[in-house]
Residue, then its C-alpha position, 0 to 999 in steps of 0.5 A: m436761755n434766760t430770754f427764752l424762759l422770760l418769753f415763755t413765761l410771758l406767753l403763759v401769763i398773757p390771756k389767749s384773748a389778747f392775740s385774737y381779733n374779735e370784730s364780727n363779719f356776719k350777723i344773724e338776727g330774728i325773733l324767737r316765737c312760740k305758737g306765733t307769740p314772741t318768747r324768751g330763751t337762750i341762744l348759743m351760736v357755735d362753729d360746729n365744723l369739727d366734732h370735738w372742737d366746737h367753738l362758741l361764736d356768740e351767746v345771747e339771752v332773749s327777753d320776752d320780746g323774742v328779739f335777738v342779734l348774734y354776731g360771728w366771724l367767718p375765719d374760713e369757708c368751712l365754717h358751719v354755724k349751729l344755733f342751740v336754742e334753750h326754751g320752753c315751747t311745746i305743743e302741750r304747754n300754754d303761753e305762760e308755761s312756755r315763757t317761764t320754763r326753759d327746760i328743752y333745747s332745739e338745734y338749727s344749722i346754717a352753712s357758711k355758703h347760706l350766710e354768703t348768699h345773704n351778704h352775711d346779714w341774715t334775718f329770720s324768725f324761729e317758730l320753736v313749736y315745730m322744731v325737734a326738742e330735747r331735754s336741756w338738763p344736763k346736756f345743754s348746761i354741760y355743753r355751755y359750760w364746756l364752750h366757755v371753759k375752752q374760751t378762757 
């Protein structure tokens, strides 16, 4: 009985990350653009396969050059990657406002079979001005926080 309690206590103390294997087996890279010009933003890459159990695969802050690289792991064939891009690109805003403001977000879905057809290494550019966008506060911030809390 004492051995069981000791093992149970150790399992509670050891972080979950000690049992995971974090080597990536696919990569998504590209450039964020607003009206053809590279722009900054924040990208969350999420496994959106289950409604309430979304899993954060990677997150990146994109600088002014617009270049980003995301890494993920394909645990099974039913992975459904969704990219959430927080940015400031709209038709109404000028280039300076689009680069300095991040108050909207857009979503982009990628099926695992699409990644497989590109040998798990996919390169593309996002033209944000053509993507459907929603206000990011408070939804994007709360969702981002929730994904991080789930990982700890």
